[in-house]
MILO-635522 format. One line per 3 residues: their letters; for each residue z, x, y of C-alpha. Coordinates in nm, 2 decimals. Each point is the difference from the previous one (the first is absolute). Example, Ala and Ser with C-alpha at 12.3 -4.5 7.8 and 13.67 -1.06 7.14 Angstrom:
<rs>
AS = 0.78 1.23 -0.45 ~ -0.07 0.14 0.34 .
</rs>
This chain:
<rs>
MIV = -1.05 2.14 -4.10 ~ 0.32 0.10 0.18 ~ 0.20 0.27 -0.17 .
PPS = 0.37 -0.04 0.07 ~ 0.16 0.32 0.15 ~ 0.19 0.24 -0.21 .
PGA = 0.36 0.06 0.03 ~ 0.13 0.15 0.29 ~ -0.35 -0.03 0.20 .
MPS = -0.04 -0.13 0.34 ~ -0.04 -0.38 -0.01 ~ -0.35 -0.15 0.07 .
IFE = -0.03 -0.16 0.35 ~ -0.10 -0.32 -0.18 ~ 0.36 0.02 -0.18 .
IEE = 0.18 -0.02 0.33 ~ 0.00 -0.39 0.08 ~ 0.03 0.03 0.39 .
ILC = -0.33 0.21 -0.01 ~ -0.17 -0.20 -0.25 ~ 0.08 -0.32 0.18 .
LFL = -0.13 0.14 0.32 ~ -0.32 0.10 -0.18 ~ -0.04 -0.36 -0.15 .
SFC = 0.07 -0.17 0.34 ~ -0.36 0.12 0.11 ~ -0.17 -0.20 -0.30 .
DDP = -0.15 -0.33 0.04 ~ 0.15 -0.26 -0.27 ~ -0.32 0.01 -0.25 .
SLA = 0.06 0.39 -0.01 ~ 0.39 -0.05 -0.07 ~ -0.10 -0.24 -0.26 .
VLA = -0.21 0.26 -0.19 ~ 0.27 0.26 0.05 ~ 0.26 -0.23 -0.15 .
RTS = -0.22 0.01 -0.32 ~ -0.10 0.32 0.00 ~ 0.30 0.21 -0.08 .
KLF = 0.39 -0.04 -0.04 ~ 0.05 0.26 0.26 ~ -0.15 -0.23 0.26 .
SES = 0.06 -0.34 -0.14 ~ 0.34 -0.09 0.11 ~ -0.05 0.17 0.35 .
ALD = -0.33 -0.16 0.05 ~ 0.15 -0.35 -0.12 ~ 0.27 0.05 0.26 .
VLW = -0.25 0.06 0.30 ~ -0.22 -0.27 -0.13 ~ 0.28 -0.27 0.02 .
SEM = 0.20 0.14 0.28 ~ -0.15 -0.24 0.22 ~ -0.07 -0.36 -0.10 .
HSF = -0.22 -0.24 0.19 ~ 0.03 -0.31 -0.24 ~ 0.25 -0.11 -0.22 .
TQL = -0.27 -0.13 -0.22 ~ -0.04 0.36 -0.12 ~ 0.33 -0.04 -0.17 .
LKL = -0.04 -0.37 -0.10 ~ -0.32 0.13 -0.21 ~ 0.24 0.24 -0.21 .
FGE = 0.13 -0.29 -0.20 ~ -0.34 -0.09 -0.15 ~ -0.23 -0.32 0.01 .
DLI = 0.20 -0.15 -0.28 ~ 0.32 -0.04 0.22 ~ -0.16 -0.01 0.34 .
SFN = -0.36 -0.06 0.07 ~ -0.17 -0.08 0.34 ~ -0.18 -0.32 0.10 .
ETQ = -0.22 -0.06 0.32 ~ 0.12 -0.29 0.19 ~ -0.15 -0.09 0.35 .
GMV = -0.12 0.35 0.04 ~ 0.31 0.15 -0.08 ~ 0.10 0.20 -0.32 .
KPV = 0.33 -0.11 -0.12 ~ 0.22 0.14 -0.29 ~ 0.11 -0.26 -0.27 .
VNH = 0.24 0.06 -0.25 ~ -0.10 -0.10 -0.33 ~ 0.32 0.08 -0.24 .
LIV = 0.37 0.04 0.09 ~ 0.03 0.35 0.13 ~ 0.34 0.15 -0.18 .
PRD = 0.14 0.39 0.05 ~ -0.25 0.14 -0.30 ~ -0.30 -0.09 0.20 .
WNR = 0.08 0.23 0.29 ~ -0.06 0.34 -0.19 ~ -0.31 0.09 0.16 .
FTL = 0.07 -0.15 0.33 ~ 0.30 0.25 0.01 ~ -0.19 0.32 -0.08 .
YAH = -0.20 -0.07 0.36 ~ 0.25 -0.20 0.19 ~ 0.25 0.31 0.06 .
RVR = -0.30 0.20 0.15 ~ -0.04 -0.23 0.29 ~ 0.14 0.12 0.32 .
RWL = -0.18 -0.21 0.29 ~ -0.10 -0.36 -0.01 ~ -0.25 -0.06 0.29 .
QED = -0.05 -0.32 0.17 ~ -0.12 -0.28 -0.22 ~ 0.00 -0.37 0.01 .
LVY = 0.15 -0.14 -0.33 ~ -0.10 -0.34 0.08 ~ -0.21 0.00 -0.31 .
VDE = 0.32 0.03 -0.22 ~ 0.13 -0.34 -0.07 ~ 0.39 -0.06 -0.06 .
AVV = -0.05 -0.06 -0.37 ~ -0.09 0.37 -0.04 ~ 0.27 0.14 0.20 .
DHL = 0.25 -0.22 -0.18 ~ -0.15 0.17 -0.34 ~ 0.05 0.34 0.14 .
AFG = 0.35 -0.06 0.11 ~ 0.15 -0.14 -0.32 ~ -0.20 0.21 -0.25 .
RLP = 0.03 0.32 0.14 ~ 0.20 0.30 -0.12 ~ 0.32 0.10 0.13 .
GYI = 0.00 0.21 0.36 ~ -0.25 0.01 0.28 ~ -0.39 -0.09 -0.07 .
LPR = -0.11 0.29 0.22 ~ 0.30 0.25 -0.02 ~ -0.15 0.26 0.21 .
LTH = -0.16 -0.19 0.28 ~ 0.06 0.15 0.34 ~ -0.22 -0.21 0.24 .
MEV = -0.12 -0.36 -0.01 ~ -0.18 -0.22 0.23 ~ 0.08 -0.35 -0.01 .
MAT = -0.25 -0.29 0.07 ~ 0.22 -0.31 0.03 ~ -0.28 -0.27 0.02 .
SVS = 0.12 -0.20 -0.32 ~ 0.33 -0.07 -0.15 ~ -0.13 0.11 -0.38 .
GLH = -0.11 0.32 0.16 ~ 0.31 0.08 0.17 ~ 0.23 -0.08 -0.29 .
LQT = -0.20 0.26 -0.20 ~ 0.04 0.28 0.28 ~ 0.36 -0.09 0.01 .
LLI = 0.02 0.04 -0.39 ~ -0.14 0.36 0.06 ~ 0.27 0.14 0.23 .
APT = 0.14 0.32 -0.13 ~ 0.27 0.24 0.14 ~ -0.26 0.27 0.02 .
LES = -0.17 -0.18 0.30 ~ -0.02 0.20 0.33 ~ -0.21 -0.20 0.21 .
VAI = -0.11 -0.36 0.00 ~ -0.28 -0.16 0.24 ~ 0.01 -0.37 0.02 .
WNN = -0.32 -0.18 0.15 ~ -0.09 -0.36 0.05 ~ -0.19 -0.11 0.30 .
APS = -0.02 -0.36 -0.10 ~ 0.30 -0.10 -0.17 ~ 0.08 -0.34 -0.17 .
MPA = 0.31 -0.16 0.02 ~ 0.09 0.04 -0.39 ~ -0.07 0.37 0.02 .
TRQ = 0.20 0.04 0.30 ~ 0.30 -0.15 -0.16 ~ -0.04 0.19 -0.31 .
MNT = 0.03 0.33 0.24 ~ 0.40 -0.02 -0.01 ~ -0.02 0.07 -0.37 .
FFR = -0.19 0.29 0.02 ~ 0.20 0.16 0.26 ~ 0.33 -0.05 -0.19 .
TLA = -0.15 0.14 -0.30 ~ -0.15 0.28 0.19 ~ 0.36 0.08 0.15 .
DRA = 0.13 -0.01 -0.34 ~ -0.24 0.22 -0.20 ~ -0.14 0.26 0.26 .
PSM = 0.29 0.18 0.12 ~ -0.20 0.28 0.09 ~ -0.26 -0.14 0.20 .
RKF = -0.12 0.20 0.29 ~ -0.25 -0.18 0.17 ~ -0.04 -0.38 0.05 .
ILH = -0.31 -0.20 0.19 ~ -0.02 -0.34 0.07 ~ -0.32 -0.19 0.16 .
WGE = 0.11 -0.39 -0.04 ~ -0.25 -0.22 0.18 ~ -0.16 0.04 0.36 .
GQT = 0.04 -0.19 0.30 ~ 0.12 -0.36 -0.05 ~ -0.01 -0.01 -0.36 .
IPP = 0.29 -0.10 -0.24 ~ 0.33 0.19 0.14 ~ 0.16 0.19 -0.30 .
PFI = 0.35 -0.20 -0.08 ~ 0.09 0.31 -0.21 ~ 0.20 0.18 0.24 .
DGI = 0.30 0.03 -0.24 ~ -0.21 0.15 -0.27 ~ -0.11 0.27 0.25 .
ADV = 0.33 0.06 0.08 ~ 0.11 0.07 -0.35 ~ -0.25 0.27 -0.03 .
FSV = 0.16 0.17 0.31 ~ 0.36 -0.07 -0.11 ~ -0.05 0.23 -0.33 .
ENS = 0.29 0.23 -0.01 ~ -0.08 0.40 0.07 ~ -0.37 -0.15 0.10 .
KLS = -0.28 0.28 0.00 ~ -0.24 -0.18 0.23 ~ -0.16 0.23 0.24 .
TIH = -0.33 -0.20 0.10 ~ 0.04 -0.42 0.08 ~ -0.28 -0.19 0.14 .
LWS = 0.08 -0.35 0.07 ~ -0.35 -0.10 0.15 ~ 0.06 -0.38 -0.03 .
PLC = 0.08 -0.24 0.25 ~ 0.35 -0.17 -0.02 ~ 0.16 0.23 -0.28 .
IDA = 0.29 0.15 0.20 ~ 0.34 -0.15 0.10 ~ 0.28 0.16 0.13 .
RVF = 0.15 0.06 -0.32 ~ -0.33 0.18 -0.12 ~ -0.01 0.23 0.31 .
SLL = 0.37 0.10 -0.06 ~ -0.07 0.09 -0.37 ~ -0.29 0.21 0.13 .
AQL = 0.19 0.17 0.27 ~ 0.27 0.10 -0.27 ~ -0.28 0.16 -0.24 .
PNL = 0.08 0.38 -0.03 ~ -0.32 0.12 -0.12 ~ -0.25 -0.21 0.23 .
TTL = -0.23 0.21 0.18 ~ -0.29 -0.23 0.11 ~ 0.04 -0.35 0.06 .
HLN = -0.29 -0.25 0.11 ~ 0.10 -0.35 0.11 ~ -0.18 -0.31 0.10 .
LLG = 0.21 -0.18 0.27 ~ -0.28 -0.25 0.10 ~ 0.16 -0.37 0.00 .
VVD = 0.32 0.15 0.11 ~ 0.04 -0.17 0.31 ~ 0.34 0.21 0.09 .
TNT = 0.06 0.33 -0.16 ~ 0.38 0.02 0.10 ~ 0.05 -0.27 -0.27 .
ICQ = -0.09 0.24 -0.29 ~ 0.14 0.32 0.18 ~ 0.34 -0.12 0.15 .
SVP = 0.20 0.04 -0.32 ~ -0.10 0.39 -0.02 ~ 0.21 0.23 0.13 .
KAG = -0.23 0.25 0.23 ~ 0.23 0.29 -0.11 ~ -0.10 0.16 -0.36 .
CFP = -0.29 -0.24 -0.07 ~ -0.34 0.13 -0.16 ~ 0.17 0.37 -0.05 .
NLQ = -0.31 0.14 -0.11 ~ -0.31 -0.23 0.12 ~ -0.28 0.24 0.11 .
NVY = -0.30 -0.26 0.02 ~ 0.02 -0.34 0.14 ~ -0.30 -0.25 0.05 .
LAG = 0.07 -0.34 0.18 ~ -0.23 -0.31 0.01 ~ 0.13 -0.29 0.23 .
ILE = 0.01 -0.14 0.35 ~ -0.02 0.28 0.25 ~ 0.26 -0.15 0.22 .
ELH = 0.26 0.00 -0.28 ~ -0.09 0.33 -0.18 ~ 0.19 0.22 0.25 .
KTL = 0.31 -0.16 -0.09 ~ 0.03 0.15 -0.36 ~ -0.06 0.36 0.10 .
RYF = 0.36 0.06 0.09 ~ 0.08 -0.01 -0.36 ~ -0.26 0.23 -0.12 .
GDS = 0.03 0.26 0.27 ~ 0.31 0.11 -0.07 ~ -0.10 0.22 -0.27 .
KST = -0.14 0.34 0.12 ~ -0.23 0.00 -0.31 ~ -0.24 -0.26 0.11 .
LSL = -0.33 0.18 0.08 ~ -0.26 -0.31 -0.03 ~ -0.01 -0.32 0.17 .
GFS = -0.26 -0.28 -0.02 ~ -0.05 -0.35 0.13 ~ -0.25 -0.26 -0.08 .
VRE = -0.02 -0.34 0.21 ~ -0.26 -0.29 0.00 ~ -0.05 -0.03 0.36 .
YPK = -0.13 0.21 0.29 ~ 0.31 0.18 0.12 ~ 0.12 -0.09 0.38 .
AKS = 0.04 0.33 0.19 ~ 0.36 -0.06 0.08 ~ 0.09 -0.07 -0.36 .
LHL = -0.18 0.30 -0.13 ~ 0.18 0.21 0.29 ~ 0.34 -0.15 -0.13 .
LFS = -0.08 0.09 -0.37 ~ -0.11 0.34 0.08 ~ 0.32 0.08 0.22 .
SVA = 0.22 -0.13 -0.28 ~ -0.20 0.24 -0.22 ~ 0.07 0.30 0.22 .
SNF = 0.35 -0.07 0.03 ~ 0.09 -0.06 -0.36 ~ -0.26 0.25 -0.17 .
PHL = 0.05 0.33 0.21 ~ -0.14 0.20 -0.33 ~ -0.29 -0.24 -0.07 .
RIL = -0.32 0.18 -0.12 ~ -0.26 -0.30 -0.07 ~ -0.03 -0.33 0.19 .
QFN = -0.24 -0.27 -0.10 ~ -0.07 -0.34 0.18 ~ -0.26 -0.22 -0.13 .
VPK = -0.17 -0.35 0.05 ~ -0.17 -0.05 -0.32 ~ -0.34 -0.17 0.09 .
DEI = -0.04 -0.19 -0.33 ~ 0.36 -0.17 0.06 ~ 0.00 -0.08 0.35 .
DAV = -0.10 -0.34 0.14 ~ -0.26 0.11 0.22 ~ -0.08 -0.34 0.16 .
AAN = 0.37 -0.02 0.11 ~ 0.04 0.34 0.10 ~ -0.32 0.01 0.21 .
ANY = 0.11 -0.32 0.17 ~ 0.31 0.16 0.12 ~ -0.16 0.32 0.11 .
IKS = -0.26 -0.20 0.23 ~ 0.28 -0.23 0.13 ~ 0.25 0.30 0.09 .
PDL = -0.20 0.32 0.01 ~ 0.29 0.16 0.22 ~ 0.23 -0.03 -0.29 .
YYH = -0.21 0.19 -0.24 ~ -0.10 0.28 0.21 ~ 0.11 0.34 -0.16 .
DVS = -0.01 0.33 0.20 ~ 0.17 0.34 -0.04 ~ 0.33 -0.17 0.13 .
VLR = 0.02 -0.19 -0.37 ~ 0.00 0.33 -0.14 ~ 0.22 0.19 0.22 .
PLL = 0.35 -0.05 -0.17 ~ -0.17 0.17 -0.32 ~ -0.10 0.32 0.22 .
SLR = 0.37 0.11 -0.05 ~ -0.04 0.05 -0.39 ~ -0.16 0.30 0.03 .
GLA = 0.00 0.09 -0.37 ~ -0.24 -0.28 -0.08 ~ -0.30 0.12 -0.25 .
AVH = -0.16 -0.33 -0.05 ~ -0.05 -0.32 0.22 ~ -0.24 -0.27 -0.09 .
LEL = 0.00 -0.32 0.21 ~ -0.26 -0.29 -0.10 ~ 0.08 -0.24 0.28 .
GIP = -0.32 -0.24 -0.02 ~ -0.03 0.05 0.35 ~ -0.09 0.30 0.24 .
LHL = 0.27 0.28 0.08 ~ -0.13 0.08 0.38 ~ 0.04 0.37 0.00 .
ADT = -0.16 0.22 0.28 ~ -0.07 0.38 -0.03 ~ 0.31 0.09 0.14 .
DLV = 0.21 -0.21 -0.22 ~ -0.13 0.21 -0.29 ~ 0.12 0.32 0.16 .
TIG = 0.36 -0.18 0.03 ~ -0.01 -0.10 -0.37 ~ -0.15 0.36 -0.10 .
SSW = 0.29 0.16 0.15 ~ 0.28 -0.22 -0.12 ~ -0.10 0.02 -0.37 .
PAI = -0.11 0.38 -0.08 ~ 0.04 -0.05 -0.36 ~ -0.21 -0.33 -0.05 .
EVL = -0.24 0.03 -0.32 ~ -0.13 -0.37 0.01 ~ -0.04 -0.19 0.29 .
NLS = -0.21 -0.36 0.02 ~ 0.09 -0.17 0.30 ~ -0.18 -0.35 -0.04 .
SDP = -0.36 0.16 -0.06 ~ -0.11 -0.37 -0.13 ~ 0.11 -0.28 0.23 .
YCD = -0.16 -0.28 -0.16 ~ 0.10 -0.27 0.24 ~ -0.34 -0.21 0.10 .
RTR = 0.10 0.01 0.36 ~ 0.02 0.37 0.01 ~ -0.34 0.11 -0.18 .
AVR = -0.19 0.05 0.29 ~ 0.25 0.18 0.21 ~ -0.10 0.36 0.05 .
PEL = 0.28 0.23 -0.08 ~ 0.18 0.20 0.27 ~ 0.06 0.31 -0.20 .
TIQ = -0.30 0.26 0.02 ~ -0.08 0.31 -0.20 ~ 0.18 0.20 0.25 .
GLF = 0.33 -0.14 -0.11 ~ -0.09 0.04 -0.34 ~ -0.08 0.37 0.04 .
QLA = 0.33 0.06 0.19 ~ 0.19 -0.16 -0.27 ~ -0.16 0.17 -0.29 .
SMC = 0.06 0.35 0.18 ~ 0.36 -0.10 0.06 ~ 0.11 -0.11 -0.35 .
RSL = -0.09 0.30 -0.22 ~ 0.13 -0.19 -0.33 ~ -0.23 -0.33 0.04 .
QHL = -0.19 -0.07 -0.28 ~ -0.07 -0.37 0.00 ~ -0.08 -0.12 0.36 .
GLY = -0.11 -0.40 0.07 ~ -0.06 -0.12 0.34 ~ -0.18 -0.25 0.20 .
VDY = -0.24 0.23 0.22 ~ -0.28 -0.03 0.24 ~ -0.24 0.26 -0.14 .
STH = -0.28 -0.06 0.25 ~ 0.20 0.09 0.33 ~ -0.02 0.36 0.09 .
LSE = -0.25 0.09 -0.30 ~ -0.29 0.21 0.10 ~ -0.20 0.29 -0.18 .
ELV = 0.17 0.25 0.21 ~ 0.36 -0.11 -0.12 ~ -0.14 0.03 -0.36 .
ASC = -0.15 0.33 0.07 ~ 0.29 0.13 0.16 ~ 0.30 -0.14 -0.23 .
DFL = 0.14 0.24 -0.24 ~ 0.22 -0.12 -0.30 ~ 0.32 -0.15 0.08 .
SNT = 0.19 -0.06 -0.33 ~ -0.03 0.18 -0.32 ~ 0.25 -0.26 -0.15 .
IVH = -0.17 -0.36 0.07 ~ -0.18 -0.09 -0.36 ~ 0.04 -0.41 0.06 .
LDV = -0.15 -0.18 0.32 ~ 0.01 -0.36 0.02 ~ -0.17 -0.13 0.29 .
GRS = 0.02 -0.37 -0.04 ~ -0.14 -0.24 0.23 ~ -0.07 0.31 0.26 .
WVV = -0.29 -0.01 0.21 ~ -0.29 0.23 -0.06 ~ -0.36 -0.03 0.18 .
QPE = -0.15 0.34 -0.07 ~ 0.09 0.07 -0.37 ~ -0.23 0.32 -0.04 .
LVA = 0.23 0.16 0.29 ~ 0.31 -0.15 -0.17 ~ -0.08 0.18 -0.33 .
ALL = -0.10 0.34 0.15 ~ 0.34 0.00 0.16 ~ 0.24 -0.10 -0.25 .
SGV = -0.16 0.22 -0.23 ~ 0.08 0.31 0.23 ~ 0.33 -0.11 0.13 .
FPR = 0.13 -0.12 -0.35 ~ -0.18 0.25 -0.26 ~ 0.24 -0.11 -0.29 .
LKI = -0.04 -0.37 0.05 ~ -0.05 -0.14 -0.35 ~ 0.07 -0.36 0.04 .
FQW = -0.14 -0.22 0.25 ~ 0.03 -0.39 0.04 ~ -0.08 -0.27 0.24 .
HGM = 0.05 -0.36 0.03 ~ -0.26 -0.18 -0.21 ~ -0.10 0.29 -0.22 .
DDP = 0.02 -0.23 -0.34 ~ -0.16 -0.27 0.15 ~ -0.35 0.02 0.15 .
ESW = -0.04 -0.38 0.06 ~ 0.28 0.01 0.28 ~ -0.20 0.27 0.21 .
TEL = -0.08 -0.07 0.34 ~ -0.26 0.16 0.23 ~ -0.01 0.36 0.07 .
SDG = 0.05 -0.06 0.37 ~ 0.35 -0.18 -0.11 ~ 0.12 0.33 -0.08 .
HSP = 0.12 -0.06 -0.34 ~ -0.10 0.01 -0.38 ~ -0.39 0.09 0.00 .
GWR = 0.08 0.30 0.23 ~ 0.30 0.13 -0.18 ~ -0.22 -0.04 -0.34 .
RVF = -0.26 0.24 0.19 ~ 0.28 0.24 0.11 ~ 0.12 -0.02 -0.39 .
DLL = -0.38 0.11 -0.14 ~ -0.03 0.28 0.27 ~ 0.34 0.18 -0.03 .
PVF = -0.08 0.19 -0.31 ~ -0.33 0.09 0.15 ~ 0.16 0.15 0.30 .
RAV = 0.27 0.15 -0.21 ~ -0.26 0.19 -0.21 ~ -0.18 0.09 0.32 .
RAN = 0.33 0.16 0.13 ~ 0.09 0.18 -0.30 ~ -0.34 0.19 -0.01 .
EVR = 0.04 0.09 0.35 ~ 0.35 0.16 -0.08 ~ -0.18 0.19 -0.30 .
VRS = -0.29 0.14 0.21 ~ 0.27 0.09 0.28 ~ 0.21 0.19 -0.25 .
KID = -0.32 0.18 -0.12 ~ -0.09 0.11 0.36 ~ 0.37 0.07 0.13 .
PPE = 0.18 0.22 -0.25 ~ 0.36 -0.07 -0.01 ~ 0.25 0.22 0.22 .
ASI = 0.14 0.14 -0.30 ~ -0.33 0.17 -0.10 ~ -0.07 0.16 0.34 .
MVI = 0.06 0.38 0.00 ~ 0.21 0.09 0.30 ~ -0.06 0.35 0.15 .
D = 0.23 0.18 0.22 .
</rs>
C-alpha cells in the first residue's frame, strides 16, 4: 500500500515525473501493463511509456471495439473492416491512448483499405488524431496507406522518415499531397529523411512538394537526407542553401549528368551558413563541382562521398584537391564504393581494360595531407591503395591528431584479391608509434613479410590507444605469430575484424592469406593477452615499484 506524503514532506521519487518515466523506460511491455493496473500512482506514467512508441496502427484501431471495426484475414493479410459508421462519440476510448503516442515506427499500411481511411477522416473528433506525435516513419507502398499517414500529420512532428524501395506510380503521384500537407502542418520539423526508390526505379515527380517543405517560413530543419535519385533540381538546391538552421545534409546526385545545372542559380557567398556535415552520392567526376557551395562555411567539419564505380586516380585526386582547398578546417572525411550497390561486372571490366587509370598510390592522398586537423579518414575504394611503409611515415607525420584511419582495408575487386599488399608490419608499427591518438586502424597489410619469432619476442607495446583493428583482406601465413605480436603491441585491442568473418563459406585456403588465418588469429588473441597479463602480474611481484624502494644516502 502506498501512503501519500504528509504536508511539507519531501516528495517521493515516484512523484517526480521525469524520474518515474526514466525508471519505467527500463521495463518491458508486460511489466508496464501490470504497473498500469496496479496503482494510480504508476498508472498514467506507465501508460505513457507503454504507448509512447507505436509499431502498428492496429493497436489503436482495436480500441474502437469489434462492433465498429473487426479484422478479417484475406490472402494471408489481416485487414480491418468497418462495420458501422464511425461518429465522434466512438472516439472516447481511442483518445485516451492516442495522445500518448510520440513515435510511430516504420509500418507498411498496405493492409488498410481506402474505405477505412475515409471512415476515420470523416467521423473523427475535431483536432488531430495523434496530437502529440513527434516522429513518424512513412512506408508509402499503397495509396490508402499514404492517405492515412497524411491524415495523421500533426504540428508536434519533429522528424519524418519516408521509406519506399519499390514505389508504384500511384503512390508516387500521391506524395505531392503528403509533402504539401507536411509543409502546412509541421512547422517545427527538424529532421527530414527521404529514401524513395533505388537505381533505375520510378523517378519521383514530386519535386514541387519537396520544395514546399523547404519553403516553410522560419524553418527549423537542421537535418535533411535526400537519399533518392532525381529528387533535386535548381529550385530545391537553392532552398536548401537558404535554410538558416541546416547542419547536416545528405544528397543523392546520381542521375544528375551535370551538377552545374542544379547549382548555377545559387550565389556562392552566404549559402549553407551553418552546415557542419555533408554527404554526397553521385558521379565522381561531378562531385567536386558542388564543393565550392559548401566550403564557404568554416563550420563544415565532416564530409563524405559515395560512388557506384571504382574511382579513377585522376578524378579522385581532383576531388581531394577540391576538398583540401574548400575545407581547411575539416575533421572527418569518408569515401565509399558500396559493394552491394556497385555493378561489379562493369567495374571489373573497366579495371581490367585500363588498370593504369585506377592505380592509386600516395599521390592520390597528397592533397589531403595539408589538412593537419583531420581526426578521421575512412576510404573504401573497392580496389587497393598501393602504399609503401615509407608512405605511412608521411601520413603519420601529416595527420598527428588522427583517431580513425581506414585506408581501403578491403579491396574487393576480383582482379586484386590475389595481389600481395606492399605495406608490411614495419610500416604499421611506425604509423602506430607516430599517431598517439589513433583508436581505429584499418589497413591492407602483408603480415607475413618481416615476421619472425625474434620480432615477436623483441617487440614491446606500441599503442595504448588502438582498440579497433580492421585487417580486411590483409595477408596472413603464420596466424600464431601474428596473434602473439598483436597482443603485445596493441594491449588494449578490443575489436578485431577481417573480411569474411561473418561468412565462412567465402573463406579461401590458408595459403591465400585470407579468412581462415584471421579466424585463427581472432581465436588466439585472448589466449596471448591472458598470458601477457599474467606475465605482468608475476613481474610486478618480483620487481617492486620504485616508489616502494627505500633510498639510503
